[in-house]
N, CA, C and O atoms as a CHARMM CRD file, in Angstrom:
* protein
*
  256
    1    1 MET  N    100.02500  71.43800 115.84900 PROA 1      0.00000
    2    1 MET  CA   101.15400  71.86300 115.51000 PROA 1      0.00000
    3    1 MET  C    100.39300  72.57000 113.95700 PROA 1      0.00000
    4    1 MET  O    100.92400  73.58600 113.51000 PROA 1      0.00000
    5    2 LEU  N     99.32800  72.05300 113.31000 PROA 2      0.00000
    6    2 LEU  CA    98.97500  73.02500 112.04800 PROA 2      0.00000
    7    2 LEU  C     98.42900  74.33000 112.61300 PROA 2      0.00000
    8    2 LEU  O     98.63900  75.28200 111.86100 PROA 2      0.00000
    9    3 LYS  N     97.61600  74.70300 114.03700 PROA 3      0.00000
   10    3 LYS  CA    97.58300  75.64500 114.53600 PROA 3      0.00000
   11    3 LYS  C     98.68800  76.47300 114.96400 PROA 3      0.00000
   12    3 LYS  O     98.60000  77.68700 114.78300 PROA 3      0.00000
   13    4 VAL  N     99.24900  76.20300 115.26100 PROA 4      0.00000
   14    4 VAL  CA   100.80900  77.24700 115.59000 PROA 4      0.00000
   15    4 VAL  C    101.12100  77.21200 114.40200 PROA 4      0.00000
   16    4 VAL  O    100.66500  78.33600 114.19400 PROA 4      0.00000
   17    5 GLY  N    101.51500  76.90100 113.38300 PROA 5      0.00000
   18    5 GLY  CA   102.12400  77.12300 112.02700 PROA 5      0.00000
   19    5 GLY  C    100.97700  78.35600 111.46900 PROA 5      0.00000
   20    5 GLY  O    101.42800  79.38200 110.96100 PROA 5      0.00000
   21    6 LEU  N     99.68000  78.18300 111.59300 PROA 6      0.00000
   22    6 LEU  CA    98.93200  79.13100 111.17200 PROA 6      0.00000
   23    6 LEU  C     98.77600  80.40200 112.17400 PROA 6      0.00000
   24    6 LEU  O     98.06300  81.29700 111.72200 PROA 6      0.00000
   25    7 ILE  N     99.12500  80.54100 112.98800 PROA 7      0.00000
   26    7 ILE  CA    98.96800  81.35000 114.02900 PROA 7      0.00000
   27    7 ILE  C    100.18700  82.63600 113.98500 PROA 7      0.00000
   28    7 ILE  O    100.18900  83.83300 114.26800 PROA 7      0.00000
   29    8 ILE  N    101.57200  81.27400 113.26500 PROA 8      0.00000
   30    8 ILE  CA   102.78200  82.09700 113.15600 PROA 8      0.00000
   31    8 ILE  C    102.72500  82.81800 111.76700 PROA 8      0.00000
   32    8 ILE  O    103.33900  83.86900 111.58800 PROA 8      0.00000
   33    9 LEU  N    102.01500  82.26100 110.84500 PROA 9      0.00000
   34    9 LEU  CA   101.91200  82.77500 109.39200 PROA 9      0.00000
   35    9 LEU  C    100.94100  84.01600 109.22200 PROA 9      0.00000
   36    9 LEU  O    101.18900  84.91300 108.41600 PROA 9      0.00000
   37   10 VAL  N     99.80100  84.00900 110.04600 PROA 10     0.00000
   38   10 VAL  CA    98.98900  85.32200 110.60500 PROA 10     0.00000
   39   10 VAL  C     99.97200  86.30700 111.10100 PROA 10     0.00000
   40   10 VAL  O    100.09300  87.33300 110.43200 PROA 10     0.00000
   41   11 ILE  N    100.83900  86.13900 112.37600 PROA 11     0.00000
   42   11 ILE  CA   101.72800  87.19700 112.73400 PROA 11     0.00000
   43   11 ILE  C    102.78000  87.75600 111.74100 PROA 11     0.00000
   44   11 ILE  O    103.07300  88.94800 111.64300 PROA 11     0.00000
   45   12 ALA  N    103.30600  86.74900 111.02400 PROA 12     0.00000
   46   12 ALA  CA   104.38600  87.13500 109.93600 PROA 12     0.00000
   47   12 ALA  C    103.47000  88.04600 109.10400 PROA 12     0.00000
   48   12 ALA  O    103.80900  89.22900 109.12000 PROA 12     0.00000
   49   13 CYS  N    102.00700  87.63800 108.13600 PROA 13     0.00000
   50   13 CYS  CA   101.37400  88.51400 107.50200 PROA 13     0.00000
   51   13 CYS  C    101.34000  89.94700 107.97400 PROA 13     0.00000
   52   13 CYS  O    101.66600  90.91200 107.28200 PROA 13     0.00000
   53   14 LEU  N    100.75400  90.00700 109.68300 PROA 14     0.00000
   54   14 LEU  CA   100.23800  91.42000 109.84500 PROA 14     0.00000
   55   14 LEU  C    101.88800  92.07300 109.87200 PROA 14     0.00000
   56   14 LEU  O    102.11500  93.04400 109.15100 PROA 14     0.00000
   57   15 ALA  N    102.81000  91.59500 110.57900 PROA 15     0.00000
   58   15 ALA  CA   104.07500  92.51400 110.54800 PROA 15     0.00000
   59   15 ALA  C    104.27100  92.67000 108.97500 PROA 15     0.00000
   60   15 ALA  O    104.85400  93.70200 108.64300 PROA 15     0.00000
   61   16 MET  N    103.87800  91.81000 107.95500 PROA 16     0.00000
   62   16 MET  CA   104.81800  92.55500 106.88600 PROA 16     0.00000
   63   16 MET  C    103.66600  93.75000 106.41700 PROA 16     0.00000
   64   16 MET  O    104.07600  94.80000 105.92100 PROA 16     0.00000
   65   17 LEU  N    102.75600  93.59900 106.53700 PROA 17     0.00000
   66   17 LEU  CA   101.53900  94.54500 106.05200 PROA 17     0.00000
   67   17 LEU  C    101.68400  95.62600 106.90000 PROA 17     0.00000
   68   17 LEU  O    101.22000  96.62900 106.35800 PROA 17     0.00000
   69   18 LEU  N    102.20900  95.89100 108.19600 PROA 18     0.00000
   70   18 LEU  CA   102.50500  96.87600 108.90300 PROA 18     0.00000
   71   18 LEU  C    103.98800  97.73700 108.70100 PROA 18     0.00000
   72   18 LEU  O    104.20800  98.83600 109.21000 PROA 18     0.00000
   73   19 GLY  N    104.89300  97.01300 107.88400 PROA 19     0.00000
   74   19 GLY  CA   106.29500  96.99800 107.56900 PROA 19     0.00000
   75   19 GLY  C    105.75400  97.81800 106.21900 PROA 19     0.00000
   76   19 GLY  O    106.06900  99.00600 106.16600 PROA 19     0.00000
   77   20 LEU  N    104.85300  97.19300 104.97500 PROA 20     0.00000
   78   20 LEU  CA   104.75900  98.24300 103.91900 PROA 20     0.00000
   79   20 LEU  C    103.99400  99.15200 104.35300 PROA 20     0.00000
   80   20 LEU  O    104.40500 100.23100 103.92700 PROA 20     0.00000
   81   21 LEU  N    102.70600  99.32300 105.25000 PROA 21     0.00000
   82   21 LEU  CA   102.45000 100.25300 105.47300 PROA 21     0.00000
   83   21 LEU  C    103.58000 101.59200 105.94600 PROA 21     0.00000
   84   21 LEU  O    103.44300 102.77500 105.63800 PROA 21     0.00000
   85   22 TYR  N    104.39600 101.14800 106.55200 PROA 22     0.00000
   86   22 TYR  CA   105.10500 102.40000 107.43100 PROA 22     0.00000
   87   22 TYR  C    105.86600 102.85500 105.96200 PROA 22     0.00000
   88   22 TYR  O    105.92800 104.07700 105.82800 PROA 22     0.00000
   89   23 VAL  N    106.35600 102.18800 105.03200 PROA 23     0.00000
   90   23 VAL  CA   107.00000 102.14400 103.82000 PROA 23     0.00000
   91   23 VAL  C    106.15700 103.64700 102.70500 PROA 23     0.00000
   92   23 VAL  O    106.48200 104.70200 102.16100 PROA 23     0.00000
   93   24 SER  N    105.18700 102.94000 102.87400 PROA 24     0.00000
   94   24 SER  CA   104.10600 103.92200 101.68600 PROA 24     0.00000
   95   24 SER  C    103.86500 104.88000 102.41200 PROA 24     0.00000
   96   24 SER  O    103.80900 105.92200 101.76000 PROA 24     0.00000
   97   25 PHE  N    103.71000 104.99500 103.38200 PROA 25     0.00000
   98   25 PHE  CA   103.52900 106.08300 104.50200 PROA 25     0.00000
   99   25 PHE  C    105.01100 107.70700 104.04200 PROA 25     0.00000
  100   25 PHE  O    104.99900 108.89900 103.73700 PROA 25     0.00000
  101   26 LYS  N    105.91500 106.70000 104.27300 PROA 26     0.00000
  102   26 LYS  CA   107.38900 107.43800 104.16300 PROA 26     0.00000
  103   26 LYS  C    107.44400 107.96200 103.12000 PROA 26     0.00000
  104   26 LYS  O    107.70500 109.16200 103.03200 PROA 26     0.00000
  105   27 ILE  N    107.12000 106.89400 101.65400 PROA 27     0.00000
  106   27 ILE  CA   107.10800 107.79500 100.45800 PROA 27     0.00000
  107   27 ILE  C    106.37300 108.59900 100.27800 PROA 27     0.00000
  108   27 ILE  O    106.52400 109.56600  99.53200 PROA 27     0.00000
  109   28 LEU  N    105.16800 108.25600 101.13000 PROA 28     0.00000
  110   28 LEU  CA   104.34500 109.59600 100.48100 PROA 28     0.00000
  111   28 LEU  C    104.42700 110.92000 101.06000 PROA 28     0.00000
  112   28 LEU  O    104.01800 111.97800 100.58200 PROA 28     0.00000
  113   29 ARG  N    105.09600 110.67700 102.31500 PROA 29     0.00000
  114   29 ARG  CA   105.62700 112.35100 102.90200 PROA 29     0.00000
  115   29 ARG  C    106.72000 112.49400 102.34700 PROA 29     0.00000
  116   29 ARG  O    107.01600 113.67900 102.50100 PROA 29     0.00000
  117   30 GLU  N    107.62700 111.90200 101.69800 PROA 30     0.00000
  118   30 GLU  CA   108.91000 112.73600 100.72800 PROA 30     0.00000
  119   30 GLU  C    108.53000 112.98900  99.76400 PROA 30     0.00000
  120   30 GLU  O    109.27000 113.84000  99.27100 PROA 30     0.00000
  121   31 THR  N    107.32300 112.60600  98.79300 PROA 31     0.00000
  122   31 THR  CA   106.59300 112.81200  97.75500 PROA 31     0.00000
  123   31 THR  C    105.85100 114.16900  97.99600 PROA 31     0.00000
  124   31 THR  O    105.83800 115.03500  97.12200 PROA 31     0.00000
  125   32 GLN  N    105.31800 114.30700  99.04000 PROA 32     0.00000
  126   32 GLN  CA   104.49800 116.01400  99.64400 PROA 32     0.00000
  127   32 GLN  C    105.40600 116.74300  99.32800 PROA 32     0.00000
  128   32 GLN  O    105.24300 117.61800  98.47800 PROA 32     0.00000
  129   33 LYS  N    106.88400 116.48300 100.11900 PROA 33     0.00000
  130   33 LYS  CA   107.60200 117.29900 100.43600 PROA 33     0.00000
  131   33 LYS  C    108.10700 118.14900  99.30100 PROA 33     0.00000
  132   33 LYS  O    108.24000 119.36700  99.17900 PROA 33     0.00000
  133   34 LYS  N    108.37300 117.01000  98.41900 PROA 34     0.00000
  134   34 LYS  CA   108.96000 117.51900  97.12500 PROA 34     0.00000
  135   34 LYS  C    107.88700 118.30200  96.27000 PROA 34     0.00000
  136   34 LYS  O    108.15500 119.31100  95.61700 PROA 34     0.00000
  137   35 GLU  N    106.71000 117.74800  96.35000 PROA 35     0.00000
  138   35 GLU  CA   105.93100 118.47100  95.29100 PROA 35     0.00000
  139   35 GLU  C    105.41100 119.96900  96.15700 PROA 35     0.00000
  140   35 GLU  O    105.16100 121.00400  95.53900 PROA 35     0.00000
  141   36 ALA  N    105.33900 119.88800  97.21600 PROA 36     0.00000
  142   36 ALA  CA   105.39600 121.32200  98.31700 PROA 36     0.00000
  143   36 ALA  C    106.86200 122.14800  97.63500 PROA 36     0.00000
  144   36 ALA  O    106.65200 123.33600  97.38600 PROA 36     0.00000
  145   37 LEU  N    107.71600 121.84700  97.44500 PROA 37     0.00000
  146   37 LEU  CA   109.04400 122.41600  97.14800 PROA 37     0.00000
  147   37 LEU  C    108.47100 122.86000  95.49700 PROA 37     0.00000
  148   37 LEU  O    108.70600 124.01200  95.13100 PROA 37     0.00000
  149   38 LEU  N    107.81800 122.03000  94.66000 PROA 38     0.00000
  150   38 LEU  CA   108.25400 122.44100  93.18900 PROA 38     0.00000
  151   38 LEU  C    106.85700 123.85400  93.34000 PROA 38     0.00000
  152   38 LEU  O    106.97800 124.99000  92.88200 PROA 38     0.00000
  153   39 LYS  N    106.08000 123.51100  93.82400 PROA 39     0.00000
  154   39 LYS  CA   104.83900 124.42800  94.04400 PROA 39     0.00000
  155   39 LYS  C    105.40400 125.59200  94.20800 PROA 39     0.00000
  156   39 LYS  O    105.32800 126.48300  93.36300 PROA 39     0.00000
  157   40 LYS  N    106.09900 125.71100  95.44100 PROA 40     0.00000
  158   40 LYS  CA   106.68200 126.78800  95.82900 PROA 40     0.00000
  159   40 LYS  C    107.67700 127.58000  94.82900 PROA 40     0.00000
  160   40 LYS  O    107.59200 128.79900  94.67900 PROA 40     0.00000
  161   41 ASP  N    108.45800 126.92100  94.28000 PROA 41     0.00000
  162   41 ASP  CA   108.97400 127.57400  93.19500 PROA 41     0.00000
  163   41 ASP  C    108.16100 127.64900  91.94400 PROA 41     0.00000
  164   41 ASP  O    108.63400 128.47300  91.16100 PROA 41     0.00000
  165   42 GLN  N    107.24700 127.13700  91.57400 PROA 42     0.00000
  166   42 GLN  CA   106.53500 127.18000  90.36000 PROA 42     0.00000
  167   42 GLN  C    105.43300 128.80900  90.62700 PROA 42     0.00000
  168   42 GLN  O    104.94700 129.40100  89.66300 PROA 42     0.00000
  169   43 ALA  N    105.23600 129.26100  92.05000 PROA 43     0.00000
  170   43 ALA  CA   104.35800 129.74700  92.17500 PROA 43     0.00000
  171   43 ALA  C    104.82000 131.13200  91.77900 PROA 43     0.00000
  172   43 ALA  O    104.03700 132.06200  91.58700 PROA 43     0.00000
  173   44 THR  N    106.55200 131.24300  91.63200 PROA 44     0.00000
  174   44 THR  CA   107.34100 132.63800  91.58500 PROA 44     0.00000
  175   44 THR  C    107.48300 132.78500  90.00500 PROA 44     0.00000
  176   44 THR  O    108.04000 133.75700  89.49500 PROA 44     0.00000
  177   45 GLN  N    106.96500 131.80100  89.32300 PROA 45     0.00000
  178   45 GLN  CA   107.42600 131.71700  87.87600 PROA 45     0.00000
  179   45 GLN  C    106.21400 132.18800  86.74800 PROA 45     0.00000
  180   45 GLN  O    106.23100 132.34900  85.52800 PROA 45     0.00000
  181   46 TYR  N    105.42000 132.28800  87.54100 PROA 46     0.00000
  182   46 TYR  CA   104.13300 132.98100  86.77100 PROA 46     0.00000
  183   46 TYR  C    104.30300 134.12800  86.01200 PROA 46     0.00000
  184   46 TYR  O    105.17900 134.77400  86.58700 PROA 46     0.00000
  185   47 GLN  N    103.96200 134.67300  85.11200 PROA 47     0.00000
  186   47 GLN  CA   103.70000 136.30400  84.47800 PROA 47     0.00000
  187   47 GLN  C    102.23300 136.71900  84.53300 PROA 47     0.00000
  188   47 GLN  O    101.26700 135.95600  84.49800 PROA 47     0.00000
  189   48 ILE  N    102.22200 137.71100  84.60200 PROA 48     0.00000
  190   48 ILE  CA   100.82300 138.58500  84.86600 PROA 48     0.00000
  191   48 ILE  C    100.73800 139.64100  83.25600 PROA 48     0.00000
  192   48 ILE  O    101.65900 140.18500  82.64600 PROA 48     0.00000
  193   49 HSD  N     99.62000 139.61900  83.03600 PROA 49     0.00000
  194   49 HSD  CA    99.55600 140.67600  81.84700 PROA 49     0.00000
  195   49 HSD  C     99.88100 141.68100  82.29300 PROA 49     0.00000
  196   49 HSD  O     99.87700 142.08800  83.45400 PROA 49     0.00000
  197   50 PRO  N    100.30000 142.30300  81.00400 PROA 50     0.00000
  198   50 PRO  CA   100.63200 143.60400  80.90400 PROA 50     0.00000
  199   50 PRO  C     99.90400 144.71100  81.64600 PROA 50     0.00000
  200   50 PRO  O    100.34100 145.47100  82.51100 PROA 50     0.00000
  201   51 LYS  N     98.70900 144.62900  81.11700 PROA 51     0.00000
  202   51 LYS  CA    97.73500 145.58200  81.64000 PROA 51     0.00000
  203   51 LYS  C     97.37200 145.14600  83.40400 PROA 51     0.00000
  204   51 LYS  O     97.42000 146.02800  84.26100 PROA 51     0.00000
  205   52 LEU  N     97.10900 144.06800  83.67000 PROA 52     0.00000
  206   52 LEU  CA    97.23600 143.97900  84.80700 PROA 52     0.00000
  207   52 LEU  C     98.18500 144.24100  86.01500 PROA 52     0.00000
  208   52 LEU  O     97.97800 144.31300  87.22700 PROA 52     0.00000
  209   53 LYS  N     99.28900 144.35500  85.25100 PROA 53     0.00000
  210   53 LYS  CA   100.84700 144.80800  86.11500 PROA 53     0.00000
  211   53 LYS  C    100.68400 146.07600  86.21200 PROA 53     0.00000
  212   53 LYS  O    101.07700 146.61500  87.24700 PROA 53     0.00000
  213   54 ALA  N    100.06200 146.88400  85.16300 PROA 54     0.00000
  214   54 ALA  CA    99.98200 148.13000  85.00200 PROA 54     0.00000
  215   54 ALA  C     99.02800 148.60000  86.19400 PROA 54     0.00000
  216   54 ALA  O     99.21100 149.55500  86.94900 PROA 54     0.00000
  217   55 GLU  N     97.92400 147.66000  86.17500 PROA 55     0.00000
  218   55 GLU  CA    96.85000 148.37700  87.17800 PROA 55     0.00000
  219   55 GLU  C     97.64400 148.14100  88.69600 PROA 55     0.00000
  220   55 GLU  O     97.69800 149.05600  89.51900 PROA 55     0.00000
  221   56 LEU  N     98.20600 146.88500  88.92700 PROA 56     0.00000
  222   56 LEU  CA    98.53300 146.71900  90.19800 PROA 56     0.00000
  223   56 LEU  C    100.10100 147.75400  90.74200 PROA 56     0.00000
  224   56 LEU  O    100.52400 148.08000  91.85100 PROA 56     0.00000
  225   57 ASP  N    100.45700 147.93400  89.71100 PROA 57     0.00000
  226   57 ASP  CA   101.68100 149.09700  89.97500 PROA 57     0.00000
  227   57 ASP  C    101.00500 150.39900  90.20200 PROA 57     0.00000
  228   57 ASP  O    101.48200 151.26300  90.93700 PROA 57     0.00000
  229   58 ALA  N     99.62100 150.55300  89.40500 PROA 58     0.00000
  230   58 ALA  CA    98.97300 152.13600  89.60900 PROA 58     0.00000
  231   58 ALA  C     98.51400 151.84000  91.17200 PROA 58     0.00000
  232   58 ALA  O     98.88100 152.70900  91.96300 PROA 58     0.00000
  233   59 LYS  N     97.94100 150.99900  91.59400 PROA 59     0.00000
  234   59 LYS  CA    97.38700 150.68600  93.00900 PROA 59     0.00000
  235   59 LYS  C     98.60600 150.75800  94.15800 PROA 59     0.00000
  236   59 LYS  O     98.46800 151.24800  95.27900 PROA 59     0.00000
  237   60 LYS  N     99.67200 150.23500  93.69300 PROA 60     0.00000
  238   60 LYS  CA   100.60500 150.50700  94.54600 PROA 60     0.00000
  239   60 LYS  C    101.36700 151.85500  95.26600 PROA 60     0.00000
  240   60 LYS  O    101.83100 152.08300  96.38300 PROA 60     0.00000
  241   61 LYS  N    101.21600 152.70500  93.84300 PROA 61     0.00000
  242   61 LYS  CA   101.53600 154.12100  93.57500 PROA 61     0.00000
  243   61 LYS  C    100.87700 154.63400  94.67700 PROA 61     0.00000
  244   61 LYS  O    101.45500 155.06200  95.67600 PROA 61     0.00000
  245   62 ASN  N     99.24800 154.58800  94.46200 PROA 62     0.00000
  246   62 ASN  CA    98.08400 155.63700  95.15800 PROA 62     0.00000
  247   62 ASN  C     98.65800 154.97100  96.64100 PROA 62     0.00000
  248   62 ASN  O     99.04200 155.75900  97.50600 PROA 62     0.00000
  249   63 GLU  N     98.69400 153.71100  96.85900 PROA 63     0.00000
  250   63 GLU  CA    98.49400 153.59300  98.20800 PROA 63     0.00000
  251   63 GLU  C    100.09400 154.15700  99.03700 PROA 63     0.00000
  252   63 GLU  O    100.25500 154.17000 100.25700 PROA 63     0.00000
  253   64 GLU  N    101.07100 154.56000  98.06400 PROA 64     0.00000
  254   64 GLU  CA   102.24300 154.97800  99.01000 PROA 64     0.00000
  255   64 GLU  C    101.92500 156.49200  98.83900 PROA 64     0.00000
  256   64 GLU  O    102.60700 157.33600  99.42100 PROA 64     0.00000
């Protein structure tokens, strides 16, 4: 009887561990997607120094 109870307890612990792993990976993926969107939005918000912008504009004009 004690062995059966122990086996059931071990199986229940393993099932709980697998459930927690599933939930944690689900939360991780969600967080990674949100972070990727934030990085995408932040990439367009930076400002270039005026001298550097002038150099880049000059290069673009020369290439055309």
